[in-house]
C-alpha positions in Angstrom: 70.2 -146.0 -100.8 69.7 -144.5 -97.4 67.9 -147.5 -96.1 70.7 -149.6 -97.1 73.3 -147.3 -95.4 71.1 -147.3 -92.3 70.9 -151.1 -92.4 74.8 -151.3 -92.8 75.2 -149.0 -89.9 72.8 -150.8 -87.7 74.5 -154.2 -88.4 77.9 -152.7 -87.7 76.8 -151.2 -84.4 75.1 -154.4 -83.4 78.3 -156.5 -84.1 80.4 -153.9 -82.1 78.1 -153.9 -79.3 77.2 -157.6 -79.1 80.1 -158.4 -76.8 79.0 -155.7 -74.3 75.3 -155.7 -74.6 74.4 -159.2 -75.8 72.4 -157.7 -78.7 72.6 -161.0 -80.6 72.0 -163.3 -77.7 69.9 -165.6 -79.8 73.0 -166.7 -81.9 73.6 -169.8 -79.4 70.6 -172.0 -78.5 69.7 -173.3 -75.4 70.4 -176.9 -76.5 74.1 -175.9 -76.6 73.9 -175.3 -72.7 72.3 -178.6 -72.3 74.8 -180.3 -74.5 77.6 -178.8 -72.3 76.0 -180.1 -69.2 75.5 -183.4 -70.7 79.1 -183.4 -71.7 80.2 -182.6 -68.0 77.7 -185.4 -66.7 79.2 -188.1 -68.9 82.8 -187.5 -67.4 81.6 -187.9 -63.6 83.2 -188.5 -61.4 85.8 -186.1 -62.6 89.2 -185.5 -60.7 89.9 -181.7 -60.5 93.3 -179.9 -60.4 92.5 -178.6 -56.9 92.3 -182.0 -55.4 88.5 -182.2 -55.5 86.1 -184.5 -57.4 83.3 -183.3 -59.4 80.5 -185.7 -58.3 77.4 -184.2 -59.9 76.1 -181.6 -62.3 72.4 -180.7 -62.4 70.4 -178.0 -64.3 66.8 -177.1 -63.5 66.3 -174.7 -66.3 67.6 -171.7 -64.6 70.4 -172.8 -62.2 73.4 -175.0 -62.7 74.7 -176.7 -59.9 78.1 -178.4 -59.7 78.9 -180.5 -56.6 82.4 -181.2 -55.6 83.7 -183.3 -52.7 87.2 -183.5 -51.2 88.8 -184.6 -47.9 89.7 -182.5 -45.0 93.2 -181.7 -46.2 91.8 -178.9 -48.5 90.1 -176.0 -46.9 86.8 -174.6 -48.0 88.2 -171.0 -47.9 90.7 -172.1 -50.7 87.7 -173.0 -53.0 85.6 -169.9 -52.0 88.4 -167.7 -53.1 89.1 -169.9 -56.3 89.5 -168.6 -59.7 86.5 -166.4 -60.6 88.0 -165.9 -64.1 88.0 -169.6 -64.9 84.5 -170.0 -63.4 83.1 -167.0 -65.5 85.1 -168.2 -68.7 83.1 -171.4 -68.5 79.7 -169.9 -68.2 79.8 -166.4 -69.4 78.1 -166.9 -72.6 75.2 -168.9 -71.2 74.8 -166.3 -68.3 74.9 -163.3 -70.6 72.4 -164.7 -73.1 70.3 -165.8 -70.1 70.1 -169.4 -70.9 71.2 -169.9 -67.3 70.4 -167.6 -64.5 73.1 -168.4 -62.2 75.7 -171.3 -61.5 76.5 -172.7 -58.0 79.7 -174.3 -57.3 78.9 -176.5 -54.0 81.9 -177.9 -52.1 81.6 -180.5 -49.5 84.4 -181.4 -47.2 83.6 -183.7 -44.2 80.5 -182.5 -42.9 80.8 -179.0 -44.1 79.2 -177.7 -47.3 80.0 -174.4 -48.9 78.6 -172.6 -52.1 79.8 -170.0 -54.4 77.3 -168.5 -56.8 78.2 -166.8 -60.0 75.7 -164.8 -62.2 75.6 -162.1 -65.0 76.7 -159.5 -62.5 79.7 -161.4 -61.3 80.8 -162.2 -64.8 80.3 -158.9 -66.5 
């Protein structure tokens, strides 16, 4: 009886903390991240709402790189200060479960290249 009570308490605690501590990070498999990336790759090139075009998506097992290109009418600073909440929303689960170590948003305008990185610390 005591063991069942402790087990129930443990499961309840794990479920309550899973959103904060990633106690159940094994719930989503690494193939899900690869499927998400494959889905993105199948839509390339993809016009974005900010006027850029997503040209390439790569994944080396730890780092996801999204490469965007745009003309000179759009400033790189606008992208660098872009919507962090939206970026994190897309990758938060994969970052928290350590399926992905970081995500690089690489922007190319004319001859200039600028990158923004997000990781677990940014998307906490």
